[in-house]
N, C-alpha and C positions, 0 to 999 in steps of 0.2 A: 412437534416436540422442540424441547426447549434447549439452548443452551446454553449452558451453564459455566461459569467466568470468574475467576479468583483475577483480583486486583493487587498487583503488585507494585508501590511505592510510597518512599516517604516522608509524602505530606498529605498530612491527614489531608484536608480540602481539595487536592486534588482527587483523590480514593472515592473522600464524596459524590460529588463531582461527577464522575465518570458512572460512579454508581445510579446519582439521577439518571444517570442519560440512557443508561443500557438496561436501568429495570422499569424505565419505564417504556421498551419497545417489549410486543407480546411473547416472542419469541426466546427470549436474552431473560435471564437471575443471575445477578452475586452470588457466589455460593460463599466465599471470605476473602478476605482482606489481608493482605503481608506489607507490614513497614520498614521489610530490609528480605535480604536476597535468601538469606539460611529460612529465615519463614516461609519467604516461598514455596521452596524447596521443600521442604516438610511438607508445608499444605497439599502443596501441588500433589507429593505421593500422598496424604490422607480422603482428601477429598474429591481426588479422582476428575479435574473440569472439565470440559470440554476446551476452553481456549484462556490460557496465562498474558494478562497485559502487565507489562512488565518495562519500569523504567530500566534505565541506564544507570546512573549514579543513585548505588541505596548500598545503603552501609553492610557490611559481614563478607555480604556476596553481590556484585553489580548483575545488572541487568545482562550485561554480555555472556556469568559464567552463568547464571539461571539459564538462559539459554539451552547452550551447551549442552547442561545437568539433564535437563527436563525433553529437550528435543532431539538433540547432538546421535552423532552413531552409535556410539555409548551410553545411550538409554535404554534403561532395562522397560519403560511402557511409556513408548513417547508420548511428549502432551503439544499441541498446538501453541505453539508463545508468538504472540505477535507485543514486538518492542515497539512505547510512546513511547516519545523522550521530548525533551527541549532541546537536546543537542544535535546536530544537525554532519557531524563530523563525516566522510569517505568511509573511512576506516574504523567508524563502527558499523555504519550500516553492512560494508562488505564483512564485516567480522559476525553480527549480527545471523545475516543470509548464510556464511557458511556454520556456525554455527546448528545452524537448523531453523532460524526465526520464519517465519511463513507470511510475515510482513515488516514494513518500518516506517510506523508515521511518529509524525511532529505533534506537538501539544498544541502548538496557537493553528493546525490542521481542519478544528473544529468536531461538531458532534456528531455532523455526517458520516464524516470522514471515519472517523471513530467504529459507527455501526456498522458503515460498508467494509469497514478493514473484519470486524468480527464474522460478519455475513464471509466474506472472500475467504478467512483463516478454513470456515465451516466446508467450506467447498473443493476446498483442495490448492483453492489461487493462492497466490500472496502480491500481495497490497504494498508499494511505496508512497508516499508522501507526493502527490507531483512536482512539488519543489527539485525535489532528488531525484527524481527522475529524468526530470530534464539534464540536470549537471550529471547523473549518469550516463545517458547516454547522449551526450557527448564528447562525455571523455571518452566513449568506445569507439564513437566514426571518429575522433579528431585523427589518430595515427593508422587509420585507412587509405591507402590513398586510388582514386580508382584508376585505373590504370586504361581504359576504354579512348580511343581519339578524339571521341566527338558522341556524346548523348544522342540516343535515341528517343523518338518521341513514345512514353509510356501506351500502350495496348491498353485496350478497353481490360481485356485481362488484369494486366500489371495494373492497373488503376480502375478501380471498378468504381471508382465513386463518382457522385457527384458535387458539381462545381460549390455549395453549398457542405455537401459534405464532406472537401476536398479543408474550406474553411474552416470547418469544425475540429477538420483533425488537430490541423493546424495548431487553432486555438489549445486544443488538448496535449500537443508537444512541444507548447509553452508552457503546461501548467496550470490553468489553467480547469475550473472546477466548475460542473453545470451551470449554476449562478453565474457565474464571473465571464461564459461564454454567451448566456440569455441576456448580461449588461450588453455584453461588446456590442451582438449581432441585432440585438433591438427584439428579444425571443421570451419569452417564457421559458424557464428553468428545466419545466416539465416537456418542454419540447425541445427544447436542448438534451435532456436524457433521452429524449426516443431516437434522437439522432445518433447519438454516442453511442446506443445499443444496436442501431442499424449499421452503422458503422464495425463495430466489431460484429456483427454477422455476416458483413459482404469480405472483410478479413480476416476473419475467423479464428480471430485472434478474443480471450479471453477478459481484456478489462481494458484499464485507461493505458495503461505502458505498452502490451501490446500498439495500440497504435498510436502511442509515441515512438513505438521501435521502428511502425511502418513509415511514418511520418520523415525519419532522420535516414532511413535506409533507400528511401527513392527520392532524395535527394528534396521530398518538399518544407519541412522545416528549414535546410541551408537557404533557398530562397530569401526565410524571413528577416 
């Protein structure tokens, strides 16, 4: 089954680059391009793509409004919208997610995360660039004091990871990609990816955001 994608960005070179990346995947095809937000909404309603990639700052309608119109609670025929932008302001992230976005990626995150973001959207998941995930989790964790007088050692049930997996979970919580985890630990990116998949299964989380959340909630990330 091929994922049909609409790209909305006011920069032609960006649209061309995204098209090359996505069309190179056997299960993806770009069905249209829009140079502004209003055109993106019109094309989404006529082409009915599976996923819309939307920049934040575009003429006529910005990406946040495009997201609200196509994926928000009032959308007649909701479409998956993945925001891909240069701007990493927290307000943009929160507004995009409130408006129904199924992910928020930074353009500098690279082609692999773009592909992963589209696949996550199709799976009903939400993917956020690792750099943003770390910052958002810190902001959520910071104002919540822990009332226990003394921390108790985590049991095997609460912490099912091996020492190596805890090490990798910590790096994921810091926002490292699989390639960066591999370089840090002198293992291949493929091996790092396998470890991450195993960690997700053990923690019963669906993505790297879940791993990072677990690392912060258990205090593992706070020790770094």
